C-alpha positions in Angstrom: 93.9 106.4 150.3 97.7 106.4 151.1 98.2 103.5 148.7 96.3 105.2 146.0 98.3 108.4 146.5 101.5 106.5 146.2 100.3 104.7 143.1 99.3 108.0 141.6 102.8 109.5 142.3 104.5 106.6 140.7 102.3 106.9 137.6 102.9 110.6 137.4 106.6 110.0 137.7 106.6 107.4 134.9 104.5 109.8 132.8 107.0 112.6 133.3 109.9 110.3 132.3 108.0 109.1 129.2 107.2 112.7 128.2 110.9 113.6 128.6 112.0 110.6 126.5 109.4 111.5 123.8 110.6 115.1 123.7 114.2 113.9 123.4 113.3 111.5 120.6 111.4 114.2 118.7 114.4 116.5 119.0 116.7 113.8 117.7 114.4 113.0 114.8 114.2 116.7 113.8 118.0 116.8 113.8 118.3 113.7 111.6 115.7 115.2 109.2 117.7 118.4 108.9 120.8 116.5 108.3 119.1 114.3 105.6 117.8 117.4 103.9 121.2 119.0 103.9 122.7 115.8 102.4 120.0 115.8 99.7 120.8 119.4 98.8 124.5 118.7 98.7 123.9 115.7 96.5 121.7 117.7 94.1 124.5 120.3 93.9 127.1 117.6 93.3 125.0 116.0 90.6 124.2 119.3 88.9 127.9 120.3 89.0 129.4 117.0 87.9 126.8 115.7 85.5 126.3 112.1 84.6 129.4 111.8 82.5 131.6 112.5 85.5 130.0 109.9 87.7 132.4 107.0 88.1 131.6 104.4 85.4 131.4 101.0 86.9 128.9 99.4 84.6 131.3 96.9 83.2 129.2 93.8 82.3 125.9 95.5 83.1 125.5 96.6 79.4 124.6 93.1 78.4 121.8 93.1 81.0 120.2 96.3 79.6 121.3 96.2 76.0 118.5 97.1 73.6 115.9 97.5 76.4 113.6 100.4 76.7 113.2 102.0 80.1 110.5 104.4 81.2 111.1 107.0 83.9 108.0 108.7 85.3 108.3 111.9 87.3 111.6 113.3 88.5 113.2 116.6 88.0 113.0 118.0 84.4 116.6 119.1 84.6 117.8 115.6 85.2 116.1 114.0 82.1 119.2 114.5 79.9 121.4 113.0 82.5 119.1 110.1 83.0 119.1 109.4 79.2 123.0 109.5 79.2 123.1 107.0 82.1 120.7 104.7 80.2 122.7 105.0 77.1 125.8 103.9 79.0 124.0 100.6 79.5 122.9 100.5 75.9 119.3 101.1 76.8 116.8 103.7 75.6 115.1 105.9 78.1 111.5 107.2 77.7 110.3 110.0 80.1 106.9 111.1 81.3 106.7 113.9 83.8 103.8 112.3 85.7 101.1 114.4 84.3 102.4 118.0 84.8 102.9 118.8 81.2 102.6 115.4 79.6 99.1 114.0 79.4 98.3 111.1 81.8 96.7 109.1 79.0 100.2 108.8 77.3 101.4 106.6 80.2 99.7 103.4 79.0 101.4 103.6 75.6 104.8 104.4 77.1 104.5 101.5 79.6 103.7 99.2 76.7 106.9 100.2 75.0 109.1 99.8 78.1 110.6 96.6 79.6 110.8 98.3 83.1 109.3 101.4 84.7 111.1 103.6 87.2 109.7 106.4 89.3 111.2 108.4 92.2 108.9 108.3 95.2 110.0 111.7 96.4 109.3 113.5 93.1 106.1 112.1 91.5 102.5 112.7 92.5 100.6 110.0 94.4 98.1 109.8 91.6 100.8 109.2 88.9 102.5 106.6 91.1 99.2 104.7 91.5 98.5 104.9 87.8 102.0 103.6 87.0 101.7 100.7 89.4 98.2 99.7 88.0 99.2 100.0 84.4 102.5 98.2 84.9 100.7 95.3 86.6 98.2 95.1 83.8 100.9 95.1 81.2 103.0 92.6 83.2 105.9 95.1 83.4 108.1 95.5 86.5 108.0 98.9 88.1 110.8 100.1 90.3 110.2 102.8 92.9 113.4 104.8 93.5 114.1 106.5 96.9 114.9 109.8 95.3 115.0 111.6 91.9 118.8 111.8 91.9 120.9 110.6 89.0 123.0 108.4 91.4 119.9 106.6 92.6 118.9 105.7 89.1 122.4 104.6 88.3 122.6 102.5 91.4 119.2 100.9 90.6 120.3 100.0 87.1 123.5 98.4 88.4 121.7 96.5 91.1 118.9 95.3 88.8 121.4 94.5 86.0 123.2 92.2 88.5 120.0 90.4 89.3 119.1 90.1 85.6 122.5 88.5 84.9 121.9 85.9 87.6 120.6 82.7 86.1 117.8 82.2 88.7 116.5 85.8 88.2 113.4 86.3 86.2 114.2 88.1 82.9 112.3 91.3 82.0 
């Protein structure tokens, strides 16, 4: 009985320690989430204030990778579409946009995907249904799809630069 009591006390002590650690981790995660949300808001303000023409232009050499290509952007913020088009134009590419089914009809996606060499969509600003449709239709059409971590202009710009670099590499598969 004494041994069982001692064992129970040790288990209760370990449980209390684990519960305290869990509470601490939850508090830290909530703080990080608040910080991330604040940073997202600040980035949106910055993008809306500066606009795409003020974002530092470092696409030297990337133009060749995207020249004459048609890109499709599904979802995102309607206020960013003009900026996304300007960014694509800097790379000598044409940008098509579909809002993911809010106002644009979902049946248009297949036709737009067939016109595009690559399909982009922000995972934070597109419906799950639209995302699944884009993935399925892109696979069927043999078109690459690129999920973006956010709907921001800088995320799209960074993705074009990174993908442009990989397209320029001789071992990379061309679109």
